[in-house]
Backbone as a ProteinNet text record, in pm:
[ID]
protein_1_A
[PRIMARY]
MKHLRYFDALARHGHFGRAAESCAISQPALSVQIRELEDLIGAPLVERGARQTHLTHLGSQFATRARAILGAVDELEDLARATQAQLAGRLRIGVIPTIAPYVLPGLIKELTRRYPGLDLRPREAVTQKLIEDLIEARLDTAIVALPISEPSLHEVPLFDEEFVLVRPLADADQPVPDAAMLQEMKLLLLEEGHCFRDQALSFCKMSPSVAREMMEGSSLSTLVQMVGAGIGVTLIPEMAAPIETRSAQVSLARMRAPRPTRTIGMVWRKTNPLAGQFTQIADILRDMGGAG
[TERTIARY]
-2425	-2290.6	-2271	-2330.2	-2318.8	-2380.4	-2499.6	-2565.6	-2481.7	-2423.2	-2343.4	-2219.9	-2156.5	-2036.8	-2073.1	-2183.7	-2227	-2262.9	-2332.2	-2370.4	-2247.3	-2150.4	-2027.3	-1955	-1951.4	-1888.3	-1959.8	-2091.5	-2168.2	-2144.7	-2139.3	-2116.5	-1978.3	-1878.9	-1743.2	-1728.3	-1788.1	-1770	-1871.7	-1990.1	-2092.8	-2145.5	-2130.1	-2168.7	-2193.8	-2310.2	-2344.8	-2248	-2207.6	-2119.2	-1983.3	-1921.3	-1788.1	-1795.9	-1905.5	-1921.2	-1937.3	-2016.1	-2036.8	-1906.1	-1827.6	-1698.8	-1606.3	-1605.1	-1518.7	-1563	-1691.5	-1745.1	-1747	-1704.2	-1700.6	-1838.2	-1941.5	-2076.3	-2129.7	-2242.5	-2301.2	-2372.4	-2390.9	-2459.5	-2604.5	-2681	-2818	-2822.1	-2724.1	-2721.3	-2695.6	-2605.8	-2579.8	-2704.7	-2772.3	-2894.3	-2998.5	-3011.5	-3106.2	-3067.3	-2937.7	-2891.6	-2919.8	-2901.3	-2926.5	-3076.5	-3157.7	-3303.1	-3344.9	-3285.8	-3317.9	-3281.1	-3165.6	-3122.6	-3220.1	-3262.5	-3358.5	-3491.5	-3532.3	-3655.3	-3639.6	-3520.6	-3495.5	-3496.1	-3439.6	-3433.4	-3569.2	-3642.7	-3773.4	-3767.1	-3657	-3641.8	-3537.1	-3545.8	-3446.2	-3310.2	-3206.9	-3069.9	-2998.8	-3052.1	-2986.2	-3085	-3038.9	-3116	-3061.2	-3140.6	-3094.5	-3127.3	-3022.8	-3041	-3002.5	-3024.3	-2993.3	-2843.2	-2762.6	-2617.2	-2541.2	-2600	-2530.3	-2614.2	-2544.7	-2609.8	-2567.8	-2665.5	-2637.5	-2699.1	-2633.2	-2690.1	-2792.4	-2899.5	-2994.6	-2929.7	-2997.6	-2944.4	-2927.7	-3028.4	-3017.8	-2905.4	-2892.8	-2788.1	-2648.9	-2624.7	-2493.9	-2463.6	-2565	-2545.5	-2526.9	-2603.5	-2597.3	-2460	-2404.4	-2273.6	-2164.7	-2170.4	-2071.5	-2077.9	-2199.6	-2216.7	-2175.7	-2213.8	-2181.5	-2030.5	-1959.7	-1814	-1749.7	-1800.9	-1747.4	-1772.4	-1891.5	-1924.4	-1833.9	-1816	-1732.2	-1587.5	-1539.8	-1404.3	-1389.1	-1491	-1486.4	-1486	-1564.6	-1570.1	-1435.1	-1373.9	-1242.2	-1139.4	-1149	-1053.4	-1077.5	-1203.1	-1229.2	-1159.4	-1166.1	-1096.6	-945.9	-893.7	-750.4	-709.8	-798.8	-769.8	-750.1	-834.4	-821.2	-692.8	-658.5	-536.4	-411.3	-420.8	-304.3	-261.8	-351	-317.5	-244.4	-241.2	-175.4	-24.1	45	191.4	251.1	188.5	238.9	130.5	174.6	82.4	16.4	-116.1	-190.2	-317.1	-380.5	-503.5	-476.6	-579.5	-570.8	-483.3	-395.8	-316	-324	-392.9	-409.5	-301.5	-204.5	-88.4	-79.5	-75.6	-66	77.9	112.8	248.1	238	315.3	312.2	386.7	353.4	409.3	560.5	623.4	768.9	844.5	771	832.2	789.3	663	602.8	682.9	723.3	791	925.1	987	1123	1129.6	1021	1018.7	920.8	806.4	702.2	746.2	813.6	850.6	930.2	1032.1	1113	1036.3	950.5	873.6	773	702.6	604.9	673.1	788.4	862.2	901.6	951.3	996.7	880.1	771.9	655.4	591	585.1	528.8	612.3	743.4	833.1	816.1	807.6	801.3	662.3	559.5	421.5	335.9	343.3	270	118.1	67	-77.2	-125.6	-36.4	-70.7	-134.9	-245.4	-315	-287.6	-184.1	-140.7	-231	-271.7	-353.5	-284.1	-179.3	-109.7	-193	-175.4	-245.6	-152.5	-140.9	-56	-142.4	-108.2	-182.5	-98.2	-136.2	-63.8	-91.4	-5.9	-9.7	-146.5	-205.4	-332.6	-439.2	-445.8	-544.8	-515.8	-389.8	-354.6	-390.4	-364.2	-394.5	-545.6	-622.4	-767.9	-815.8	-761.3	-803.1	-759.2	-644.5	-598.8	-692.4	-722.4	-807.6	-945.7	-996.4	-1130	-1125.9	-1011.1	-994.4	-1012.6	-983	-983.9	-845	-746.4	-611	-566.3	-472.6	-418.4	-293	-207.7	-83.3	-39	58.6	106.8	254.3	322.5	462.7	466.7	513.8	507.5	635.7	642.2	749.2	699.9	781.2	744.4	799.4	741.7	633.7	494.9	397.6	257.4	185.1	219	163.3	12.4	-41	-183.2	-199.3	-271.3	-277.5	-325	-410	-464.5	-372.5	-261.4	-172.4	-38.3	15.4	147.9	249.2	359.7	462.6	589.6	647.2	771.9	873.3	978.4	1081.8	1154.7	1188.4	1258	1401.6	1417.6	1551.8	1542.2	1655.3	1664.1	1720.8	1678.8	1720.6	1751.2	1861.8	1897.8	1823.4	1810.8	1766.2	1890.8	1881.5	1994	1948.5	2043	2015.1	2027.1	1927.5	1930.4	1940	2041.6	2058.8	2104.1	2097.5	2136	2278.2	2299.7	2430.8	2541.3	2509.3	2608.6	2655.9	2578.3	2614.4	2689.4	2730.2	2791.2	2916.4	2992.2	3117.4	3098.5	2978.7	2952.1	2951.1	2983.5	2976.4	2835.2	2826.2	2694.9	2631.9	2511.5	2448.3	2404.7	2392.8	2335.6	2187.7	2121.7	1977.5	1943.3	2023.6	1996.2	2008.7	2107.2	2125.5	2010.9	1954.1	1841.3	1721.4	1708.6	1597.2	1602.5	1721.7	1739.3	1737.2	1730	1731.5	1589.5	1576.7	1445.5	1424.6	1363.2	1345.3	1212.7	1218.5	1098.9	1046.8	916.2	855.8	742.7	710.2	590.4	467	353.1	228.1	192.3	106.4	59.4	-10.2	6.3	-51.1	55.1	171.2	282.1	366.1	389.6	468.7	612.6	662.8	800.7	816.1	712.6	714	737.1	659.9	671.1	809.7	867	1000	1106	1092.6	1187.7	1176.9	1055.2	1034.4	1092.2	1075.5	1126.9	1279.2	1344	1489.5	1537.4	1467.4	1506	1456.2	1378.9	1322	1239.3	1155.5	1069.6	924.7	849	708.3	623.2	508.6	418	371.1	357.9	311.6	413.7	543.1	647.8	648.4	625.2	630	522.5	411.1	301.7	342.9	446.4	493.5	594.2	629.8	731.6	669.1	752	704.8	685.2	580	543.5	533.8	546.8	528.9	443	384.5	295.8	370.2	496.9	574.9	722.6	801.7	946.1	1004.3	948.5	995.1	978.4	864.4	839.5	939.4	964.7	1059.1	1198.1	1243.7	1378	1387	1283.2	1285	1284.6	1215	1214.7	1353.7	1422.3	1560.4	1647.7	1630.8	1707.6	1685.5	1567.5	1536.4	1589.6	1657	1717.6	1626.3	1513.4	1415.1	1452.9	1524	1558.7	1632	1620.7	1681.2	1574.6	1601.7	1505.2	1576.5	1504.9	1551.8	1467.7	1531	1458	1513.4	1435	1486.6	1597.8	1694.8	1808.2	1762.4	1657.5	1611.2	1557.9	1514.2	1456.1	1562.1	1682.6	1784.4	1822.2	1850.6	1892.7	1788.2	1661	1554.8	1521.4	1505.6	1454.2	1557.7	1685.7	1787.6	1858.8	1823.6	1900.6	1881.6	1770.7	1747.3	1737.5	1787.3	1777.9	1916.5	1926.3	2052.9	2070	2098.8	2111	2233.6	2273	2380.1	2326.2	2386	2343.9	2452.8	2409.2	2505.4	2444.7	2527.9	2482.8	2492.2	2391.3	2388.2	2494.3	2526.7	2620.4	2553.4	2636	2583.4	2529.9	2423	2342.7	2255.9	2269.9	2199.8	2052.4	1965.3	1821.8	1795.7	1715.9	1682	1534	1486.7	1352.9	1361.7	1267.6	1259.8	1145.2	1177.4	1074.8	1027.3	897.2	844.2	714.1	668.4	538.8	444.3	317.5	215.8	98.4	33.6	-89.6	-169.4	-294.6	-380.8	-331.1	-332.6	-287.9	-376.7	-501.4	-594.6	-582.9	-502.1	-493.9	-419.4	-482.2	-417.7	-303.6	-284.5	-177.3	-45.3	-31.6	89.4	216.3	210.1	326.7	368.6	270.7	301.7	352.7	295.7	342.3	487.3	523.9	662.1	757.3	712.8	794.4	815.4	708.6	719.7	812.8	802.8	891.5	1037.9	1066.1	1203.2	1252.3	1164	1199.8	1232.3	1147	1168.9	1296.6	1322.5	1444	1568.5	1564.4	1677.6	1694.8	1580.4	1587.2	1645.6	1605.6	1657.1	1804.6	1845.4	1986.6	2071.5	2017.1	2092.1	2104.4	1995	1999	2089.2
465.1	447.9	528.2	645.2	727.3	655.1	599.2	526.3	406.9	337.1	219.6	257.3	367.4	409.5	450.4	518.7	556.8	433.4	339	218.7	136	128.2	55.1	115.6	247.7	314.6	279	277.7	243.5	97.7	8.6	-133.1	-154.7	-77.8	-94.3	-38	78.5	145.1	100.9	55.4	12.9	125.4	248.6	365.2	481.9	544.5	652.6	769.7	805.2	920.3	899.3	783.6	755.8	737.4	674.7	656.9	791.4	879.5	1012.2	1090.1	1078.5	1148.1	1097.8	966.2	910	952.7	984.2	1027.5	1179.9	1249.4	1396.3	1457.4	1397.2	1454.5	1451.3	1517.2	1518.1	1386	1357.2	1233.4	1231.6	1342.7	1342	1317.7	1375.2	1355.6	1209.6	1145.3	1003.1	920.4	952.9	879.6	889.3	1008	1027.7	940.1	934.7	854.8	705.7	659.3	517.5	488.4	581.7	565.5	558.9	642.8	642.6	508.6	454	325.1	214.9	218.4	118.8	130.2	253.1	272.5	214.1	233.4	178.1	25.2	-31.5	-177	-234.7	-157.5	-204.9	-290.8	-280.4	-359.7	-292	-311.2	-250.4	-318.2	-237.8	-287.7	-270.2	-179.3	-142.8	-151.6	-209.7	-211.7	-101.3	0.5	119.4	107.8	113.7	111.9	245	260.3	387.3	415.7	308.8	328.7	256	150.3	70.5	53.4	31.1	5.8	-132	-212.7	-346.1	-361.1	-438.5	-469.6	-581.5	-572.5	-683.3	-798.3	-912.8	-1025.2	-985.1	-916.7	-867.3	-765.4	-678.5	-576.5	-635.4	-745.8	-811.7	-866.5	-930.4	-983.3	-869.1	-763.7	-647.9	-581	-575.5	-511.6	-585	-718.8	-798.1	-769.9	-767.5	-740.6	-596.7	-503	-362.2	-340.7	-407.5	-392	-444.6	-556.5	-613.1	-518.9	-458.9	-365	-242.1	-187.6	-69	-99.5	-218.6	-257.6	-268.5	-325	-339.1	-202.9	-108.9	26.7	95.5	80.6	140.3	83.4	-46.5	-107.4	-63.7	-29.9	28.3	163.4	242.2	370.9	350.2	250.4	222.4	174.6	98.3	49.7	166.3	268.6	387.1	462.3	470	540.2	467.9	334.9	255.6	284.8	341.2	372.4	506.3	583.6	714	697.3	789.6	782.9	798.7	883.8	907.8	877.3	835.1	808.1	938.2	938	1058.2	1016	1114.1	1085.8	1035.5	983.2	941.2	816.9	820.9	704.4	687.3	582.6	552.5	452.9	501.6	418.9	403.3	279.6	251.1	222.8	259.3	237.1	198.5	98.8	59.8	164.1	176.2	282.6	279.1	160.9	154	185.8	228.4	271.7	413.7	445.9	571.7	697.6	724	852.1	866.9	756.8	759.2	749.2	702.7	684.9	780.9	804.8	884	1024	1102.5	1238.7	1240.3	1154.6	1149.7	1095.6	995	936.7	1036.6	1106.3	1205.3	1314.8	1360.2	1464.3	1417.4	1293.6	1241.5	1214.1	1158.1	1130.2	1259.1	1358.9	1488.5	1552.3	1535.9	1592	1520.6	1387.6	1310.5	1308.9	1308.4	1294.5	1407.9	1526.3	1641.6	1623.2	1531.8	1509.3	1406.6	1360.3	1255.8	1316.3	1256.8	1298.3	1192.4	1215.3	1115.6	1114.1	993.9	976	874.1	914.6	819.5	785.6	663.5	620.1	531	561.5	482.2	389.8	262.5	164.6	38.7	-47.6	-172.9	-264.7	-364.6	-450.6	-513.6	-570.1	-640.5	-549.4	-425.3	-330.5	-293	-272.2	-236.3	-348.7	-471.9	-585.1	-598.2	-580.3	-583.7	-476.4	-355.6	-245.8	-268.8	-331.9	-364.5	-465.6	-571	-676.9	-622	-529.9	-474	-346.3	-319.4	-208.9	-71.6	-58.4	74.4	136.7	57.2	104.5	52.5	123	78.7	-6.2	35.5	-36.1	-7.1	-83	-61.5	-96.3	-27.6	-54	-122	-245.8	-328.2	-410.1	-488	-586.8	-719.3	-780.8	-907	-1025.7	-1145.1	-1177.3	-1152.9	-1135.7	-1122.8	-1255.4	-1320.8	-1453.1	-1452.3	-1350.7	-1343.3	-1374.5	-1482.2	-1526.6	-1420.8	-1327.3	-1228.6	-1108.7	-1103.2	-987.6	-1023.3	-927	-939.9	-871	-938.6	-884.7	-852.8	-736.4	-696.8	-656.2	-733.6	-695.2	-569.5	-482.3	-358.2	-359.7	-379	-384.7	-448.9	-499.5	-555.8	-451.2	-462	-363.3	-433.4	-395	-452.7	-384.4	-455.6	-397.7	-357.4	-250.3	-209.7	-208.3	-234	-236.8	-97	-56.9	72	43.4	98.7	77.4	207.6	216.7	341.6	384.5	513.2	568.2	511.2	482.5	430.2	290.2	219.3	82.9	77.5	193.6	199	113.2	97.8	21.9	-125.4	-164.6	-303.2	-394	-523.2	-616.3	-619.6	-637.1	-642.8	-778.9	-782.6	-911	-984.5	-1116.9	-1192.9	-1215.6	-1290.8	-1310.8	-1378.3	-1474.6	-1545.6	-1452.1	-1363.8	-1269.8	-1170	-1133.2	-1039.6	-1097.1	-1229.2	-1292.1	-1263.5	-1242.1	-1219.3	-1070.1	-984.1	-840	-783.5	-661.5	-595.7	-536.4	-616.5	-578.3	-505.3	-386.4	-306.4	-336.7	-353.8	-392.9	-298.7	-297.9	-229	-307.2	-239.1	-304.1	-413.6	-505.5	-611.2	-551.2	-617.4	-568.3	-515.9	-480.3	-432.4	-551.5	-562.2	-674.7	-667.2	-545.4	-532.4	-599.2	-595.8	-665	-814.8	-871.6	-1014.8	-1050	-961.6	-987.2	-984.9	-892	-884.8	-1009.2	-1052.7	-1173.3	-1296.4	-1302.1	-1415.3	-1421.3	-1305.6	-1302.3	-1348.4	-1306.9	-1343.2	-1481.3	-1545.2	-1678	-1675.8	-1572.4	-1556.4	-1580	-1642.8	-1671.7	-1549.8	-1533.8	-1421.8	-1418	-1535.5	-1538	-1472.2	-1494.8	-1430	-1280.2	-1243.8	-1102.7	-1020.5	-1083.4	-1008.7	-951.7	-1011.1	-963.6	-849.8	-816.4	-714.1	-575.5	-474.3	-337.5	-304.9	-228.9	-198.9	-49.1	-10.5	128.2	134.9	249.5	265.6	305.3	345.8	388.8	365	366.8	352.7	467.9	586.5	703.3	682.8	629.1	602.2	501.3	394.2	292.1	351.4	433.6	491.8	583.9	663.2	752.8	673.8	560.1	474.2	417.1	380.2	333	444.4	565.6	679.3	707.5	670.1	688.2	573.7	476.9	368.2	252.2	242.2	138.2	3.4	1.4	-124.9	-102.5	-200.8	-190.5	-223.1	-189.5	-220.5	-238.9	-292.1	-303.7	-211.5	-141.1	-55.8	-77.1	-47.3	-57.1	45.2	9	98.6	232.5	232.9	358.3	456.2	402.9	488.5	551.1	492.6	533.5	682.6	739.4	880.5	975.9	947.5	1037.1	1012.6	887.3	856.3	871	863.7	867.4	1002.2	1097.9	1222.2	1304.9	1288.3	1366.9	1278.9	1155.8	1063.1	1026.1	1003.5	964.1	812.5	770.2	627.2	602.1	475.4	434.6	327.8	318.6	221.7	117.4	-3.9	-110.7	-208.2	-259.8	-364.8	-498.5	-581.7	-711.6	-803.4	-909.2	-1007.9	-1087.6	-1143.4	-1227.4	-1359.3	-1412.3	-1355.2	-1240.2	-1126.1	-1005.7	-1010	-953.7	-950.4	-852.6	-893.3	-808.3	-822.4	-734.3	-746.2	-706	-756.2	-721.5	-624.5	-506.3	-405.9	-429.4	-422	-444.4	-371.7	-379.1	-323.3	-436.9	-417.9	-516.8	-444.6	-513.8	-463.9	-582	-558.1	-665.6	-712.9	-843.6	-899.5	-854.3	-817.5	-775.6	-627.9	-552.5	-407.5	-378.4	-308.8	-281.1	-179.6	-117.9	-19.8	-83.1	-213.2	-283.6	-221.5	-181.1	-119.5	8.5	92	216.9	190	88.5	54	5.2	-63	-108.6	10.4	119.1	240.6	298.4	297.4	347.9	257.8	127.3	32.8	62.1	95.7	129.1	253.6	351.4	473.9	439.7	358.4	318	236.5	152.3	69	156.8	259.9	352.9	428.6	468.3	538.6	450.1	322.2	229.4	201.2	191.5	167.7	286.6	408	527.7	541.8	491.6	506.1	403.7
-1469.7	-1416.6	-1287.2	-1282.2	-1161.6	-1042.3	-1062.1	-954.2	-909.8	-1005.5	-972	-890.1	-925.8	-851.4	-709.1	-692.2	-557.7	-475.6	-537.6	-465.4	-429.8	-519.5	-492.1	-372	-364.1	-249.7	-120.2	-122.9	-3.7	35.6	-63.2	-35.7	26.3	-19.3	32.2	173.2	197.5	326.2	430.6	385.8	479.9	566.5	519.6	599.7	504.5	515.9	423.4	433.6	555.5	572.1	507.8	535.1	478.5	326.5	280	135.3	66.2	125.6	67.5	61.9	169.2	173.1	62.7	41.1	-62.9	-202.3	-217.2	-347.2	-361.6	-256.3	-256.2	-277.1	-215.7	-217.1	-74.9	-52.3	81.1	109.1	236.6	273.1	224.4	237.8	184.4	33.9	-38.6	-183.8	-218.8	-143.2	-167.2	-138.4	-31.1	4.5	-105.9	-165	-275.3	-394.4	-425.5	-538.7	-516.8	-394.8	-365.3	-374.3	-327.3	-338.3	-484.9	-566.3	-709.1	-771.8	-732.4	-785.4	-743.3	-618.6	-571.2	-646	-675.7	-753.7	-894.1	-953.3	-1086.6	-1084	-978.3	-965.8	-928.6	-848.8	-803.7	-679.6	-604.9	-482.9	-394.2	-262.5	-172.3	-183.2	-186.1	-190.9	-57.1	25.5	150.5	266.3	375.4	499.8	588.6	611.5	683.3	831.1	915.1	1059.8	1119.6	1249.2	1315.8	1313.5	1327.9	1334.2	1223.3	1172	1072.1	947	837	708.8	659.7	621.3	570.3	431.8	347.1	216.9	232.7	158.2	153.2	75.4	71.9	-6.1	-151.7	-206.5	-344	-354.6	-252.2	-253.6	-261.6	-189.3	-192.6	-331.3	-392.9	-527.7	-627.6	-609.1	-698.2	-688.2	-565.4	-545	-621.5	-621	-693.6	-843.2	-898	-1041.7	-1075.1	-988.9	-1013.8	-1017.1	-924.7	-919	-1046.9	-1097.1	-1221	-1338.6	-1343.1	-1450.7	-1444.4	-1325.2	-1309.7	-1347.9	-1311.7	-1349.3	-1499.2	-1565.2	-1711.2	-1779.4	-1725.5	-1782.3	-1766.6	-1649.2	-1626.6	-1724	-1751.7	-1844.1	-1987.6	-2021.9	-2153.5	-2167.6	-2060.2	-2061.4	-2073.1	-1999.8	-2006.4	-2145.3	-2208.8	-2343.7	-2439.7	-2426.9	-2511.3	-2478.5	-2349.8	-2308.9	-2356.3	-2367.9	-2407.9	-2551.2	-2632.6	-2771.4	-2784.2	-2674.5	-2678.6	-2671.9	-2731.4	-2734.8	-2595.7	-2513.9	-2378.7	-2276.9	-2158.1	-2049.4	-2006	-1999.5	-1961.4	-1888.8	-1823.9	-1751.9	-1611.3	-1549.2	-1408.5	-1391.3	-1292.1	-1255.1	-1103.9	-1061.1	-918.5	-878.3	-804.4	-769.7	-618	-572.6	-430.8	-389.8	-266.3	-214.9	-67.7	-24.9	115.3	199.8	330	414.6	431.7	419.5	436.7	308	205.8	79.8	44.5	70.2	22.5	53.1	178.2	205.5	136.3	97.7	46.1	-106.1	-168	-313.5	-381.7	-319.6	-385.9	-427.7	-342.3	-385.9	-515.7	-525	-646.6	-765.1	-740.7	-849.3	-905.1	-816.3	-861.3	-943.1	-896.5	-968.7	-1107.4	-1117.9	-1246.3	-1340.6	-1289.5	-1374.3	-1423.4	-1337.2	-1376.8	-1487.1	-1477.6	-1579.6	-1713.6	-1709.7	-1833.4	-1894.9	-1809.1	-1857.6	-1801.1	-1860.2	-1806.8	-1807.4	-1888.3	-1892.3	-1791.9	-1703.6	-1608	-1482.5	-1439.4	-1317.3	-1210.7	-1130.8	-1033.4	-910.4	-868.5	-748.4	-656.6	-583.5	-496.4	-372.9	-322.9	-202.4	-121.7	6.9	95.7	180.7	183.7	263.6	277.2	371.8	389.6	271.3	255.4	137	114	217.3	200.3	141.3	191	139.8	-4.6	-38.8	-176.2	-272.8	-233.7	-322.1	-341.9	-235.1	-248	-345.6	-332.1	-419.7	-563.5	-582.9	-717.7	-783.5	-711.3	-765.8	-801.3	-719.7	-741.7	-826	-889.9	-986.1	-924.4	-795.4	-733.6	-736.6	-778.6	-803.6	-939.4	-1001.4	-1129.8	-1111.1	-1019.3	-994.2	-852	-803.2	-666.9	-657	-565.8	-535.8	-400.3	-397	-276.5	-262.9	-156.9	-141	-198	-280.8	-346	-264.9	-283	-378.2	-319.1	-408.3	-369.7	-393.4	-503.4	-536.4	-548.7	-615.9	-647	-796.1	-832.3	-972	-1071.8	-1028.2	-1121.4	-1141.5	-1068.3	-1074.4	-1138.2	-1212.6	-1274.2	-1183.9	-1152.8	-1065.6	-1145	-1119.1	-1184.7	-1077.6	-1055.4	-958.2	-1005.3	-911.5	-943.5	-891.2	-761.9	-703.4	-564.8	-517.4	-383.2	-288.2	-163.6	-63.9	67.9	131.4	260.4	374.9	485.9	612.2	690	764.8	849.5	995.2	1084.3	1227	1285.3	1360.3	1429.7	1579.1	1643.7	1787.4	1852.7	1984.9	2051.7	2016.9	2018.9	1983.5	2072.2	2196.8	2290.7	2252.6	2167.9	2128.5	1995.9	1945	1811.5	1800.2	1909.2	1903	1940	1971.8	2010	1886.3	1902.5	1788.5	1731.3	1600.4	1535.4	1564.1	1618.3	1649.3	1522.7	1533.1	1423	1451.2	1363.6	1377.7	1509.4	1550.6	1675.5	1795.5	1792.8	1903.6	1912	1795.5	1795.3	1869.7	1869	1940	2090.1	2141.4	2284.4	2319.8	2220	2243.8	2240.9	2288.8	2287	2147.4	2060.4	1920.7	1903.3	1847.3	1822	1682.3	1669.1	1542.2	1503.7	1373.9	1328.7	1373.2	1375.1	1412.2	1313.1	1355.8	1267.1	1145.6	1032	906.8	811.7	866.8	783.8	738.5	609.3	558.8	609.2	635.4	683.6	820.4	900.8	1029.6	1007.7	914.2	885.9	833.1	751.5	696.2	805.9	900.7	1012	1099.9	1125.9	1206.6	1137.7	1005.5	929.7	938.5	926.4	934.6	1072.1	1176.2	1313.2	1354.2	1262.7	1290.1	1419	1427.1	1544.8	1505.6	1592.9	1565	1594.9	1526.1	1553.1	1697.7	1762	1900.8	1993.5	1967.7	2046.3	2017.6	1891.3	1851.4	1920.3	1955.2	2019.6	2155.5	2214.4	2344.4	2330.3	2206.9	2185	2170.6	2182.7	2169.4	2022	1993.5	1855.8	1833.3	1706.6	1666.2	1542.1	1517.8	1402.6	1276.3	1290.2	1173.9	1199.8	1093	1108	1188.5	1170.1	1244.5	1394.6	1434.7	1576.3	1630.3	1554.1	1598.2	1621.2	1526.3	1537.5	1658.8	1682.4	1798.2	1929.1	1930.9	2050	2075.5	1967.4	1981.8	2037.9	1986.3	2034	2181.7	2231.6	2373.1	2458.8	2394.6	2468.6	2499.4	2427.8	2458.9	2399.3	2287.2	2223.8	2094.1	2002.8	1869.7	1766.7	1641.5	1536.6	1403.9	1307.9	1170.2	1083.7	989.3	896.6	755.8	651.5	514.2	493	411	386.3	329.8	245.3	185.9	290.3	406.3	510.1	599.6	602.1	698.6	692.6	574.1	572.8	631	608.7	655.4	801.7	839.3	972.6	1083.1	1050.1	1155.8	1168.2	1083.8	1083.5	1210.4	1280.9	1402.3	1526.2	1517.7	1630.5	1681	1809.8	1871	1858	1735	1706.7	1620.1	1610.1	1519.7	1425.9	1308.6	1207.9	1187.1	1158.1	1129.9	1030.8	943.1	851	922.5	901.5	965.8	904.2	977	924.8	812.4	725.1	617.3	676.1	619.4	509.6	559.3	494.1	538.2	498.3	583.2	549.4	435.7	340.9	226.7	193.6	111.6	53.8	-92.6	-171.9	-313.4	-334.3	-386.1	-417.2	-560.3	-580.8	-714.3	-738.5	-862.5	-902.1	-937.6	-909.2	-945.5	-1010.7	-1105.1	-1165.5	-1218.8	-1249.7	-1299.7	-1436.1	-1456.4	-1583.6	-1699	-1669.2	-1773.8	-1807.4	-1733.4	-1755.5	-1886.2	-1979.4	-2108.4	-2100.5	-1984.8	-1969.5	-1926.6	-1944.2	-1899.9	-1960.1	-2086.1	-2149.4	-2080.2	-2043.6	-1972.8	-1831.2	-1766.3	-1632.2	-1636.4	-1742.6	-1758.8	-1767.5	-1831.9	-1837.5	-1697.9	-1617.4	-1480	-1399.6	-1422.4	-1353.3	-1386	-1510.5	-1549.7	-1475.3	-1459.9	-1386	-1241	-1179.8	-1040.3	-1025.9	-1123.5	-1118.3	-1123.3	-1205.6	-1213.8	-1080.4	-1021.6	-892	-784.7	-783.3	-685	-701.3	-829.4	-856.5	-816.6	-840.4	-802.6	-653.3	-581.3	-436.5	-372.6
[MASK]
++++++++++++++++++++++++++++++++++++++++++++++++++++++++++++++++++++++++++++++++++++++++++++++++++++++++++++++++++++++++++++++++++++++++++++++++++++++++++++++++++++++++++++++++++++++++++++++++++++++++++++++++++++++++++++++++++++++++++++++++++++++++++++++++++++++++++++++++++++++++++++++++++++

């Protein structure tokens, strides 16, 4: 199992250094483990180059089988944990960047209080990466914007949240624009890959090709600060407003009806035996969302 986990890391990262770092071992030690695995198999699994590492044809097939085996082993562990009265042990939970800073602190505090035996492993990443990691059993569950529409995953809606308009402080008394008017304004967006970007574009009925000509930021904080500097306007989730706007020279406004919203939810593999425990976490998140 140790060899399989090391090889899986190498197959995912395609680089000995990054794979070793993810496994918390040295690069020479990882190389030795891969050599040992190849000796056990009796054939090369990795093509080693000066700068890049590639899997051999056998290595690619072996990686697929190894990942399935590792996933099955993890689910055996989860099956044993599911019989416990309280959630305990490792919990790998993914959260998208437009939710993580505003939900994770409270969630971690509440889960730690309720489940002292829980070993929380939060990870922040964009939706596509979280879904890939969920499907390949590198995550247990994730908090994302729904729908995901992945057949192997179970989705649980938690609460709906509005988007709010952020504009310069000097525009606070101006009429609130509608979606059509936003198309004519200098709208600041998150970089490609963020689902919140796609949701904002959908509300404004703007095509991705038009959006490429717009100014972008790497985070909601960056967007708000750009608005404060008078560069344009932006939309942010309501949960982000108290934190992101407290030190910026901006004003907030609710959009006209129908207002833009998103549905926050939890997802996990349908085969995961910890579904009952995940439902408990969903209830906690739902209460937090309702309180907010």
